[in-house]
KEKE-3310 file (N, C-alpha, C; in steps of 0.2 Angstrom, whole numbers, plus 5000, padded with zeros to 4 digits):
npx = (3908:3903:3892:3899:3891:3885:3895:3901:3891:3889:3901:3902:3891:3896:3907:3901:3893:3903:3910:3901:3901:3907:3919:3926:3940:3950:3962:3958:3947:3954:3962:3953:3948:3960:3961:3952:3951:3952:3950:3941:3929:3928:3935:3941:3954:3958:3947:3942:3953:3953:3940:3943:3952:3944:3935:3945:3948:3936:3936:3949:3946:3936:3944:3954:3946:3941:3953:3956:3947:3949:3963:3971:3985:3988:3979:3983:3995:3991:3984:3995:4002:3994:3993:4006:4008:4001:4000:4004:4008:4001:4005:3998:3989:3996:4000:3987:3984:3991:4001:4016:4025:4020:4021:4035:4039:4035:4043:4056:4055:4053:4065:4073:4069:4075:4088:4089:4087:4096:4098:4085:4082:4091:4087:4075:4063:4048:4039:4041:4038:4039:4028:4028:4033:4024:4014:4020:4021:4008:4007:4012:4002:3999:4000:4009:4018:4023:4036:4045:4042:4045:4058:4063:4060:4067:4080:4081:4086:4100:4103:4100:4109:4121:4121:4121:4133:4142:4140:4142:4145:4155:4170:4168:4155:4143:4138:4127:4110:4095:4085:4071:4070:4073:4063:4052:4053:4052:4039:4031:4033:4027:4014:4008:3998:3997:4002:4010:4019:4028:4038:4048:4053:4065:4073:4066:4070:4084:4085:4080:4090:4101:4097:4095:4107:4120:4130:4125:4117:4108:4096:4093:4092:4080:4071:4072:4063:4050:4051:4054:4041:4035:4040:4031:4022:4026:4029:4042:4054:4061:4076:4077:4088:4093:4084:4085:4098:4096:4088:4095:4109:4110:4100:4105:4108:4096:4084:4072:4067:4057:4060:4066:4055:4046:4052:4053:4039:4037:4045:4038:4027:4031:4036:4025:4023:4015:4017:4029:4026:4016:4023:4032:4023:4018:4030:4034:4032:4030:4032:4034:4036:4026:4014:4017:4017:4004:3997:4003:3998:3984:3984:3989:3979:3978:3969:3971:3977:3967:3962:3973:3975:3962:3963:3974:3969:3960:3969:3975:3981:3986:3979:3980:3985:3975:3965:3972:3972:3958:3955:3962:3956:3943:3945:3950:3940:3930:3936:3938:3949:3967:3969:3969:3983:3981:3971:3976:3979:3991:3991:3984:3992:4000:4012:4023:4040:4050:4058:4051:4039:4045:4048:4036:4026:4010:4003:3997:3992:3980:3976:3980:3972:3959:3960:3963:3951:3944:3949:3959:3974:3991:4003:4016:4018:4011:4013:4015:4023:4035:4053)
npy = (5529:5512:5502:5487:5475:5478:5480:5468:5459:5464:5461:5447:5444:5448:5440:5428:5428:5430:5418:5409:5413:5413:5417:5412:5406:5398:5406:5418:5422:5424:5434:5444:5444:5449:5461:5469:5484:5490:5503:5507:5503:5503:5510:5501:5492:5479:5471:5471:5465:5452:5448:5446:5436:5426:5425:5420:5408:5401:5399:5393:5381:5375:5374:5364:5353:5350:5347:5335:5327:5326:5326:5333:5338:5351:5359:5357:5364:5377:5380:5379:5390:5401:5400:5403:5415:5424:5438:5434:5421:5406:5393:5384:5379:5372:5362:5356:5351:5339:5331:5325:5334:5347:5347:5346:5359:5367:5362:5365:5379:5381:5377:5387:5398:5396:5400:5414:5432:5438:5429:5426:5439:5440:5430:5434:5432:5437:5445:5435:5429:5418:5410:5399:5389:5386:5382:5370:5362:5357:5347:5336:5328:5321:5305:5301:5311:5313:5308:5315:5329:5328:5325:5337:5347:5343:5344:5358:5368:5366:5366:5379:5386:5381:5386:5400:5402:5397:5406:5419:5436:5445:5443:5449:5447:5438:5426:5419:5412:5422:5429:5428:5418:5407:5408:5406:5393:5387:5391:5385:5372:5371:5372:5359:5346:5342:5329:5326:5336:5335:5326:5335:5342:5343:5349:5362:5367:5367:5377:5388:5389:5392:5405:5413:5415:5425:5428:5430:5439:5454:5454:5440:5438:5445:5437:5426:5428:5426:5413:5407:5408:5398:5386:5382:5375:5362:5346:5342:5342:5357:5365:5376:5384:5389:5398:5407:5412:5419:5429:5435:5436:5437:5447:5457:5470:5474:5476:5481:5476:5468:5454:5449:5451:5442:5430:5430:5428:5415:5408:5410:5403:5390:5386:5387:5399:5410:5418:5425:5432:5441:5448:5455:5463:5471:5478:5485:5501:5506:5503:5491:5478:5475:5471:5458:5452:5454:5446:5433:5431:5430:5419:5409:5409:5416:5421:5430:5441:5450:5461:5470:5472:5478:5490:5496:5497:5508:5519:5519:5525:5522:5517:5504:5496:5497:5489:5477:5475:5475:5463:5453:5455:5451:5438:5432:5433:5424:5412:5395:5387:5385:5390:5380:5379:5384:5393:5404:5420:5426:5423:5433:5443:5445:5439:5443:5448:5463:5465:5459:5467:5479:5477:5478:5469:5466:5470:5457:5459:5458:5467:5479:5481:5481:5493:5502:5502:5510:5522:5534:5528:5530:5519:5519:5525:5517:5503:5486:5476:5479:5484)
npz = (5883:5886:5897:5906:5904:5892:5882:5882:5878:5865:5859:5860:5852:5840:5838:5838:5827:5817:5818:5812:5799:5781:5781:5791:5801:5813:5815:5810:5818:5830:5827:5826:5839:5846:5841:5847:5857:5874:5876:5868:5873:5887:5903:5911:5911:5916:5918:5905:5898:5905:5900:5886:5887:5891:5880:5871:5876:5874:5860:5858:5865:5856:5845:5849:5853:5840:5834:5841:5837:5823:5820:5811:5804:5799:5806:5819:5818:5816:5828:5837:5832:5834:5848:5852:5847:5854:5865:5878:5877:5876:5883:5890:5881:5872:5880:5882:5870:5869:5862:5857:5850:5853:5866:5867:5862:5873:5883:5878:5878:5891:5896:5890:5897:5909:5906:5907:5906:5897:5887:5883:5878:5867:5859:5854:5862:5869:5883:5892:5907:5915:5915:5907:5915:5925:5916:5911:5922:5924:5915:5923:5927:5917:5912:5902:5901:5914:5918:5911:5915:5928:5928:5922:5932:5943:5939:5936:5944:5946:5932:5929:5937:5932:5919:5921:5927:5918:5907:5911:5907:5912:5922:5935:5938:5948:5943:5946:5944:5941:5954:5951:5942:5950:5960:5952:5948:5961:5964:5954:5956:5968:5965:5963:5969:5987:5991:5980:5977:5988:5985:5980:5990:5996:5986:5985:5998:5996:5986:5993:6003:5996:5990:6001:6007:6014:6006:5994:5980:5983:5975:5974:5988:5990:5983:5991:6002:5998:5994:6006:6012:6004:6009:6019:6013:6013:6021:6025:6038:6043:6044:6056:6059:6047:6043:6053:6051:6039:6044:6054:6050:6035:6034:6042:6039:6034:6040:6039:6028:6016:6013:6025:6034:6028:6030:6044:6047:6041:6050:6062:6059:6056:6068:6076:6084:6091:6101:6100:6088:6092:6102:6094:6087:6097:6100:6090:6083:6071:6053:6040:6044:6053:6047:6043:6055:6060:6050:6053:6066:6063:6055:6064:6072:6084:6096:6107:6102:6097:6105:6104:6090:6087:6094:6087:6074:6076:6076:6064:6049:6036:6021:6016:6026:6035:6028:6030:6044:6046:6040:6047:6060:6057:6053:6065:6073:6069:6065:6069:6071:6066:6050:6034:6024:6011:6013:6020:6027:6023:6009:6003:6001:5990:5978:5971:5968:5972:5960:5950:5950:5947:5934:5928:5930:5935:5951:5962:5975:5986:5996:5992:5981:5987:5994:5984:5977:5985:5986:5977:5975:5978:5972:5975:5987:5996:5995:6001:5998:5993:5992)
capx = (3909:3897:3893:3902:3887:3883:3900:3902:3886:3890:3907:3900:3887:3900:3911:3897:3891:3909:3911:3896:3902:3911:3926:3929:3945:3953:3967:3954:3943:3958:3964:3947:3948:3966:3960:3948:3955:3948:3949:3935:3923:3928:3941:3943:3958:3959:3941:3942:3958:3950:3935:3946:3955:3938:3933:3950:3947:3930:3938:3954:3942:3933:3949:3957:3941:3941:3959:3956:3943:3952:3970:3973:3992:3987:3975:3988:4000:3987:3983:4002:4004:3990:3995:4013:4008:3997:4005:4007:4010:3997:4008:3993:3985:4000:3999:3981:3985:3993:4005:4023:4028:4018:4025:4042:4039:4034:4049:4061:4054:4054:4073:4076:4068:4080:4094:4089:4085:4100:4097:4078:4082:4095:4084:4068:4058:4045:4034:4042:4038:4040:4022:4029:4035:4017:4010:4023:4020:4002:4008:4014:3997:3998:4005:4014:4023:4025:4043:4049:4041:4048:4066:4065:4060:4073:4086:4080:4090:4107:4104:4100:4116:4127:4121:4123:4140:4146:4139:4142:4148:4161:4172:4166:4148:4142:4137:4121:4104:4091:4080:4065:4070:4073:4057:4047:4054:4049:4032:4028:4032:4022:4007:4006:3995:4001:4006:4015:4025:4032:4045:4052:4054:4073:4075:4064:4074:4090:4084:4079:4096:4105:4095:4095:4114:4123:4135:4122:4115:4102:4090:4092:4089:4073:4067:4072:4058:4044:4052:4052:4033:4033:4042:4026:4018:4029:4030:4049:4057:4065:4082:4076:4094:4094:4079:4088:4103:4093:4085:4100:4115:4109:4096:4107:4107:4090:4079:4065:4066:4051:4062:4067:4048:4043:4056:4050:4032:4038:4048:4033:4022:4034:4037:4019:4026:4011:4019:4034:4023:4012:4028:4034:4018:4018:4036:4035:4027:4029:4036:4030:4036:4020:4009:4018:4016:3997:3995:4005:3993:3978:3985:3990:3973:3979:3963:3973:3979:3962:3962:3979:3973:3957:3966:3978:3965:3957:3973:3979:3979:3988:3973:3981:3986:3968:3962:3975:3969:3951:3955:3964:3951:3937:3947:3951:3933:3926:3940:3938:3956:3972:3966:3973:3988:3978:3966:3979:3979:3997:3990:3981:3997:4004:4017:4028:4046:4051:4061:4045:4035:4049:4048:4030:4021:4004:4002:3992:3991:3972:3975:3981:3967:3954:3961:3963:3944:3940:3952:3964:3979:3998:4006:4023:4018:4007:4014:4017:4027:4041:4059)
capy = (5522:5508:5498:5481:5470:5480:5479:5461:5456:5466:5458:5440:5443:5449:5434:5422:5429:5429:5411:5406:5415:5409:5419:5410:5401:5400:5411:5425:5424:5426:5441:5448:5445:5453:5468:5473:5488:5492:5510:5509:5501:5504:5512:5496:5488:5473:5468:5470:5460:5446:5446:5444:5429:5421:5423:5416:5401:5398:5397:5388:5374:5373:5371:5358:5348:5349:5343:5329:5323:5325:5325:5336:5341:5359:5362:5358:5369:5383:5381:5381:5397:5406:5400:5406:5422:5427:5442:5431:5414:5401:5387:5379:5377:5367:5356:5353:5347:5332:5328:5325:5340:5353:5346:5348:5366:5370:5360:5369:5386:5381:5377:5393:5403:5395:5403:5421:5437:5440:5424:5427:5445:5439:5426:5436:5430:5443:5444:5429:5430:5411:5406:5393:5384:5385:5378:5364:5358:5354:5340:5331:5324:5317:5299:5300:5316:5314:5307:5321:5334:5327:5326:5344:5351:5340:5347:5365:5372:5365:5368:5387:5388:5380:5390:5406:5402:5396:5411:5426:5440:5448:5440:5451:5445:5432:5420:5416:5414:5427:5427:5427:5411:5402:5409:5403:5386:5385:5392:5381:5365:5371:5371:5352:5343:5341:5323:5326:5341:5333:5323:5340:5346:5344:5354:5368:5369:5369:5383:5393:5390:5396:5412:5417:5416:5432:5429:5430:5446:5457:5452:5433:5438:5447:5431:5421:5429:5423:5405:5405:5406:5391:5381:5380:5370:5355:5342:5341:5345:5362:5367:5383:5389:5392:5404:5412:5415:5423:5435:5439:5437:5440:5452:5461:5477:5475:5474:5483:5474:5463:5447:5448:5450:5436:5425:5430:5425:5408:5405:5409:5398:5383:5384:5388:5403:5416:5423:5430:5437:5446:5452:5459:5467:5476:5481:5489:5506:5507:5498:5486:5471:5474:5467:5450:5449:5453:5440:5427:5430:5428:5412:5405:5409:5419:5425:5435:5447:5454:5468:5474:5473:5482:5496:5499:5499:5514:5524:5518:5530:5519:5513:5496:5493:5497:5483:5471:5475:5472:5456:5449:5455:5447:5431:5430:5434:5419:5406:5390:5384:5387:5389:5377:5384:5387:5399:5408:5427:5428:5422:5439:5449:5445:5434:5446:5451:5469:5465:5457:5473:5484:5475:5479:5464:5469:5467:5453:5460:5459:5472:5485:5481:5484:5500:5506:5502:5515:5529:5535:5526:5530:5513:5521:5527:5513:5496:5482:5470:5482:5483)
capz = (5886:5888:5903:5904:5901:5885:5877:5882:5874:5858:5856:5860:5846:5834:5837:5836:5820:5812:5818:5807:5792:5777:5782:5798:5802:5820:5815:5809:5824:5835:5825:5828:5847:5848:5838:5852:5862:5879:5876:5864:5876:5894:5906:5916:5907:5919:5917:5898:5897:5907:5895:5880:5888:5892:5873:5868:5879:5871:5853:5859:5867:5850:5841:5852:5852:5833:5832:5844:5832:5816:5821:5805:5806:5798:5812:5825:5817:5817:5835:5839:5829:5838:5855:5853:5845:5859:5869:5884:5875:5879:5883:5893:5876:5869:5884:5881:5863:5871:5858:5858:5847:5856:5873:5866:5862:5880:5886:5876:5880:5898:5897:5888:5902:5914:5904:5909:5902:5892:5882:5880:5874:5862:5854:5852:5866:5872:5888:5896:5914:5918:5915:5904:5920:5928:5912:5910:5928:5923:5912:5928:5929:5911:5913:5897:5902:5921:5919:5908:5919:5935:5927:5921:5938:5947:5936:5934:5949:5944:5926:5929:5940:5928:5913:5923:5929:5911:5902:5913:5902:5915:5928:5941:5940:5952:5939:5948:5941:5944:5959:5948:5939:5956:5963:5948:5949:5967:5964:5949:5959:5974:5963:5963:5975:5992:5991:5974:5978:5993:5983:5978:5996:5997:5981:5987:6003:5994:5983:5998:6007:5991:5989:6007:6009:6015:6001:5987:5979:5986:5972:5977:5995:5990:5981:5997:6007:5995:5994:6013:6012:6001:6014:6023:6009:6013:6027:6027:6044:6041:6048:6057:6059:6041:6043:6058:6048:6034:6048:6058:6046:6029:6035:6047:6037:6030:6045:6037:6021:6016:6014:6032:6037:6026:6034:6051:6046:6040:6056:6067:6057:6056:6075:6079:6089:6091:6106:6097:6083:6096:6105:6088:6085:6102:6101:6084:6082:6063:6048:6036:6047:6057:6043:6043:6062:6060:6046:6057:6072:6060:6052:6069:6076:6090:6098:6112:6099:6095:6108:6101:6083:6086:6096:6082:6069:6077:6075:6058:6043:6029:6019:6015:6033:6037:6025:6033:6051:6046:6038:6053:6065:6054:6053:6072:6076:6066:6064:6075:6071:6061:6043:6030:6021:6005:6015:6025:6026:6019:6002:6000:6001:5984:5977:5966:5970:5969:5954:5945:5950:5943:5927:5925:5932:5939:5958:5964:5982:5987:6001:5988:5977:5990:5995:5977:5975:5989:5985:5972:5979:5975:5974:5977:5994:6001:5994:6006:5996:5990:5996)
cpx = (3903:3898:3896:3898:3885:3889:3902:3897:3887:3896:3906:3896:3891:3904:3907:3895:3897:3911:3907:3897:3907:3918:3930:3935:3947:3958:3963:3950:3948:3961:3959:3947:3954:3965:3956:3952:3950:3946:3943:3928:3923:3935:3944:3947:3958:3953:3940:3947:3956:3944:3938:3949:3949:3935:3938:3949:3941:3933:3944:3951:3939:3938:3952:3952:3940:3947:3959:3952:3946:3959:3973:3980:3991:3984:3979:3993:3997:3986:3990:4004:4000:3992:4002:4013:4004:4002:4008:4009:4006:4000:4003:3990:3989:4000:3993:3980:3987:3996:4012:4027:4026:4021:4032:4044:4039:4040:4055:4061:4055:4062:4076:4075:4073:4087:4094:4087:4089:4099:4090:4078:4086:4091:4077:4062:4055:4040:4035:4043:4038:4033:4023:4030:4028:4013:4013:4021:4013:4002:4011:4009:3995:4003:4010:4019:4026:4033:4047:4048:4045:4056:4067:4065:4066:4079:4087:4085:4097:4108:4104:4107:4121:4127:4123:4130:4144:4145:4139:4147:4155:4163:4170:4159:4148:4142:4132:4115:4100:4087:4073:4065:4069:4066:4051:4047:4050:4041:4028:4027:4027:4015:4004:4002:3999:4006:4011:4020:4030:4039:4050:4054:4061:4075:4073:4068:4081:4090:4084:4086:4101:4103:4096:4102:4116:4128:4132:4119:4109:4095:4088:4089:4082:4069:4066:4066:4052:4045:4052:4045:4031:4035:4036:4021:4021:4030:4037:4050:4062:4070:4080:4082:4095:4090:4082:4094:4101:4090:4091:4107:4114:4105:4099:4107:4101:4084:4072:4063:4061:4054:4063:4060:4045:4046:4054:4043:4033:4041:4043:4028:4025:4035:4031:4020:4022:4014:4024:4031:4019:4017:4031:4029:4018:4024:4037:4030:4025:4033:4032:4031:4030:4015:4010:4017:4008:3995:3997:4000:3987:3979:3987:3984:3974:3974:3965:3975:3974:3962:3967:3977:3967:3959:3970:3974:3962:3962:3977:3976:3981:3982:3974:3982:3979:3964:3965:3972:3962:3950:3957:3959:3945:3939:3947:3944:3929:3930:3939:3945:3960:3969:3971:3977:3985:3973:3969:3979:3985:3996:3987:3986:4002:4010:4023:4034:4046:4053:4055:4041:4039:4049:4041:4024:4016:4004:3996:3990:3983:3971:3975:3975:3960:3954:3961:3955:3941:3943:3957:3971:3986:4001:4013:4023:4015:4008:4016:4022:4033:4047:4060)
cpy = (5518:5504:5491:5476:5472:5478:5472:5457:5458:5462:5450:5439:5444:5443:5428:5422:5428:5421:5407:5408:5411:5411:5416:5405:5403:5406:5418:5427:5426:5433:5446:5450:5450:5460:5473:5477:5490:5499:5512:5507:5503:5507:5507:5491:5480:5468:5466:5464:5453:5443:5443:5437:5424:5420:5419:5409:5397:5395:5392:5381:5371:5370:5365:5352:5346:5345:5336:5324:5321:5323:5328:5340:5349:5362:5363:5363:5376:5385:5383:5388:5402:5406:5404:5413:5427:5431:5438:5423:5409:5394:5381:5376:5371:5361:5352:5349:5340:5328:5329:5332:5346:5353:5348:5355:5369:5368:5364:5376:5387:5381:5384:5399:5402:5398:5411:5426:5439:5435:5425:5434:5444:5435:5428:5434:5437:5441:5437:5430:5423:5407:5400:5387:5382:5381:5371:5359:5354:5347:5335:5326:5320:5311:5299:5306:5317:5313:5313:5327:5334:5328:5333:5348:5349:5343:5354:5369:5372:5367:5376:5389:5387:5384:5397:5407:5402:5402:5418:5430:5443:5444:5442:5450:5439:5426:5416:5417:5419:5424:5425:5420:5406:5402:5405:5396:5383:5386:5387:5374:5365:5371:5364:5351:5341:5335:5322:5331:5339:5330:5328:5344:5348:5349:5361:5371:5371:5376:5389:5394:5394:5403:5416:5418:5423:5433:5430:5438:5448:5455:5444:5433:5440:5441:5426:5421:5425:5415:5403:5404:5400:5385:5378:5375:5363:5352:5341:5345:5350:5364:5374:5387:5392:5399:5409:5415:5420:5430:5439:5440:5441:5447:5457:5469:5479:5473:5476:5481:5468:5456:5445:5447:5444:5430:5424:5426:5418:5405:5404:5404:5391:5381:5385:5393:5410:5421:5428:5435:5442:5450:5457:5464:5473:5480:5486:5494:5507:5502:5493:5479:5470:5470:5460:5448:5449:5447:5433:5426:5428:5420:5407:5405:5411:5424:5431:5441:5452:5461:5473:5476:5478:5489:5500:5501:5506:5520:5524:5523:5527:5515:5506:5493:5493:5491:5477:5470:5472:5465:5451:5449:5450:5439:5428:5430:5428:5412:5401:5387:5387:5385:5384:5381:5387:5393:5404:5415:5429:5428:5428:5444:5449:5441:5437:5449:5458:5470:5464:5464:5478:5483:5476:5474:5467:5466:5463:5453:5462:5465:5479:5486:5484:5491:5504:5507:5508:5522:5529:5534:5527:5524:5514:5522:5521:5505:5493:5477:5473:5481:5488)
cpz = (5887:5894:5901:5901:5893:5880:5877:5877:5867:5855:5855:5853:5840:5833:5835:5829:5815:5812:5814:5800:5788:5777:5788:5797:5809:5820:5814:5815:5830:5833:5827:5835:5849:5846:5843:5857:5868:5879:5872:5867:5884:5897:5911:5911:5910:5917:5909:5896:5899:5902:5889:5881:5888:5885:5870:5870:5876:5864:5853:5861:5860:5845:5843:5851:5845:5831:5835:5840:5826:5816:5814:5807:5805:5804:5818:5824:5818:5824:5838:5838:5833:5845:5856:5851:5849:5863:5875:5883:5879:5879:5886:5887:5872:5873:5883:5875:5864:5866:5859:5856:5851:5863:5872:5865:5869:5883:5884:5878:5888:5900:5895:5893:5908:5912:5905:5904:5896:5886:5879:5876:5867:5856:5853:5856:5869:5877:5891:5903:5918:5918:5912:5909:5923:5923:5911:5916:5928:5919:5916:5928:5922:5912:5908:5897:5909:5921:5917:5912:5925:5934:5926:5927:5943:5945:5935:5938:5947:5937:5926:5932:5936:5922:5915:5924:5922:5906:5905:5909:5905:5921:5934:5943:5944:5948:5942:5944:5944:5949:5956:5945:5945:5959:5959:5948:5955:5967:5960:5953:5965:5972:5963:5969:5980:5992:5985:5975:5983:5991:5981:5984:5997:5992:5983:5993:6001:5990:5988:6002:6002:5991:5995:6010:6009:6009:5994:5986:5982:5982:5973:5984:5995:5988:5987:6001:6004:5995:6001:6015:6009:6005:6018:6020:6010:6020:6030:6033:6042:6046:6050:6058:6053:6040:6048:6055:6043:6038:6051:6055:6040:6030:6040:6046:6033:6034:6043:6030:6021:6016:6021:6035:6035:6029:6041:6051:6046:6046:6061:6065:6058:6063:6079:6085:6088:6096:6104:6092:6087:6100:6100:6087:6091:6103:6095:6083:6075:6059:6045:6039:6051:6053:6043:6050:6062:6056:6050:6062:6069:6058:6058:6074:6083:6093:6103:6109:6097:6098:6105:6094:6082:6089:6091:6076:6070:6075:6068:6053:6036:6027:6018:6022:6036:6035:6029:6040:6051:6044:6043:6058:6063:6055:6061:6076:6074:6065:6071:6076:6066:6054:6039:6026:6014:6007:6020:6023:6022:6012:5999:5999:5995:5984:5972:5970:5968:5962:5949:5945:5946:5936:5924:5926:5936:5946:5959:5972:5983:5991:5997:5984:5980:5992:5989:5975:5979:5988:5979:5975:5975:5977:5977:5985:5999:5999:6000:6005:5992:5994:6001)
residu = (MET:THR:ASP:SER:ASN:SER:TYR:LYS:HIS:LYS:ILE:ARG:GLU:GLU:LEU:SER:SER:PHE:SER:ASN:SER:LYS:ASP:PHE:SER:PHE:THR:SER:ILE:PHE:ASP:LYS:ILE:TYR:GLN:TYR:LYS:TYR:SER:ASP:TYR:THR:GLU:ASN:TYR:SER:GLU:PHE:ASN:GLN:PHE:LYS:ILE:GLU:GLN:SER:ASP:ILE:TYR:PHE:LYS:LEU:ALA:ILE:ASN:GLU:TYR:LYS:LYS:SER:HIS:HIS:ALA:ASN:LEU:LYS:LYS:GLU:ILE:GLN:HIS:ILE:ALA:LEU:ASN:ASP:SER:TYR:LYS:ARG:TYR:ASP:ILE:LEU:ILE:GLU:LEU:ASP:ASP:LYS:GLU:SER:PHE:ASP:ILE:VAL:LEU:LYS:ASN:ALA:GLU:ASP:PHE:LEU:LYS:GLY:ASP:ASP:TYR:LEU:ASN:GLU:PHE:GLY:TYR:ARG:TYR:GLU:ASP:GLY:GLN:VAL:LEU:PHE:ASP:LEU:ILE:LYS:ALA:TYR:TYR:ASN:PRO:SER:ARG:LYS:GLU:GLU:VAL:THR:LEU:PHE:PHE:ASN:GLN:ALA:PHE:ASN:PHE:ALA:LYS:LYS:TYR:ALA:ARG:GLU:ASN:LYS:GLU:TRP:ASP:TYR:LEU:SER:GLY:ASP:PRO:SER:GLY:THR:ILE:LEU:LEU:VAL:ILE:SER:GLN:ALA:ILE:SER:CYS:LEU:ASN:ALA:GLU:ASP:ARG:GLU:GLU:PHE:SER:ASN:LEU:ILE:PHE:ASP:ILE:TYR:THR:PHE:CYS:SER:SER:ASP:GLU:LYS:SER:TYR:GLU:LEU:ASN:GLN:ALA:SER:GLY:PHE:ILE:ALA:LEU:LEU:LEU:LEU:TYR:TYR:ASN:LYS:GLN:ILE:ASP:ILE:GLN:VAL:LEU:GLU:ASN:ALA:ILE:ASN:ILE:THR:GLY:GLU:HIS:TYR:LYS:ASN:ASN:VAL:PHE:VAL:HIS:GLN:THR:LEU:TYR:ALA:LYS:TRP:LEU:LEU:THR:ASN:ASP:SER:GLU:SER:ALA:LEU:SER:TYR:LEU:LYS:SER:GLU:GLU:ASP:GLY:LYS:GLY:ILE:ILE:PHE:ALA:ILE:MET:ALA:LEU:ALA:ASP:LEU:ASN:CYS:LYS:LYS:ALA:LEU:PRO:ASP:LEU:GLU:SER:ARG:LEU:LYS:GLU:GLU:LYS:ASN:PRO:ILE:PHE:ILE:GLU:ILE:TYR:LYS:GLU:ALA:ILE:GLN:ARG:LEU:SER:THR:GLN:ASN:MET:ILE:PRO:GLU:ILE:GLU:HIS:ARG:MET:ILE:ASN:LEU:ASN:GLY:SER:LEU:THR:PRO:THR:GLN:ARG:ALA:LEU:GLY:THR:LYS:SER:ASN:ASN:ILE:PHE:GLU:LYS:ARG:ALA:GLN:GLU:LYS:ILE:ASP:LEU:ASP:ASN:ASN:VAL:TYR:GLU:THR:ASP:ASP:ASP)
# end
C-alpha cells in the first residue's frame, strides 16, 4: 500500500495525461475514475471514495462548462448518462445543467422516491437513499425552478401518504409511507436558508405529528425523533403537548428508545429548560438518554452542569460516551452564550435512523468516528443512535 499523497498524485497524473490524449471523452475519463479500486492503493475506503468524488467533480465541472458554452445536445446527453450511471446518481449535476429536460429527470426521480422501496425495486432503481430530494431542493434558488420545487415539497407529504394508501399490497398493512421518506422530505426542506424554510414550518410540524402518533408504526416513531430535532430550525410556535404525547403516550413502552430521548432534547431546547435536563442527568445512572441530556445542557449553555459532567467523565468507560462528555465540557468551558442552531452539539450525533443504518448507510455520528479512531470499536456495542 502507498501513502495517500503518493496514490493521489499518481492518479491525478494519470487522469490529467488521459484528458489530454486523443482517446479522451468525458465518458471514457469517468470510466477510468470508476475503475480505480481502493484496495489497490489504501486500506482507507472512506478517504479513497472521497478522493474519487473530488476527481469526478473536476471533470463534471469541465463538462458542464463546455456544455454551457456549446449547448451541444449530444454533450448534454453524455453528461446526463454519466450522472445517472454513477453508483450514487449525481442529481446535483443535472440540477447544475440548468435545463428543463435535466430538471424534469430529477423531478420525476424525486416523485418516484416518494413511492417507496417496493416501487423503486420493481422499476430497477438502485442505491436510492433520498439524495435526489436534497439535490432537488437546491433548485429552489433558481428563479426559473423555484415555483416547481416549492410545489413539489408542499405536496410531497400528501402524495406519499396517498400513494402508500392506494398501493398497499395487503389489507392488514397500515398503508403509511415509510419513516425514511418522511424524514428525508423534512431534512431536505430544512436545508434551506432560515428565512426560506420558514414557509414550510406548518408542513414539518404536520409530518412530525403524523410520525409521532401512538397509532403509527414503530418505524415511523423512530423517524419522529429525528424530525423533532428539525423543529428547532423553525420559528413557528410549537404545540409542546404534541411532544409531551410522543414522550409519555407513544413512548410509554419505549422509554430507553432514541426517539423518546431525541424528543426530550427537542422539548428542553424549545422550552429553554436546562433545569429539567440537569435533573434528568442526575437521576439517570445509565442509559442512552443521558447523552441527550448532556447535549441539551451544552446547547443550552448550562454552566452549572460542569461539575456533574466532569465527575461523570472520571467514571465513564464507554469510549463514545467519553467523547460526548469531553465535547460538552469543552463547550461549556468556552461558550459565552447559547450556540446558533447550526453549531449545536446535537449536530455531531448523526442524522440516520436505525432503519437507514440497518440498510447499510454509513454512520455520520462524529462521536463514533472519534472513538473509532482511538480504538478498534464494535459498533454493535457502542452506538448512540440505534434503537
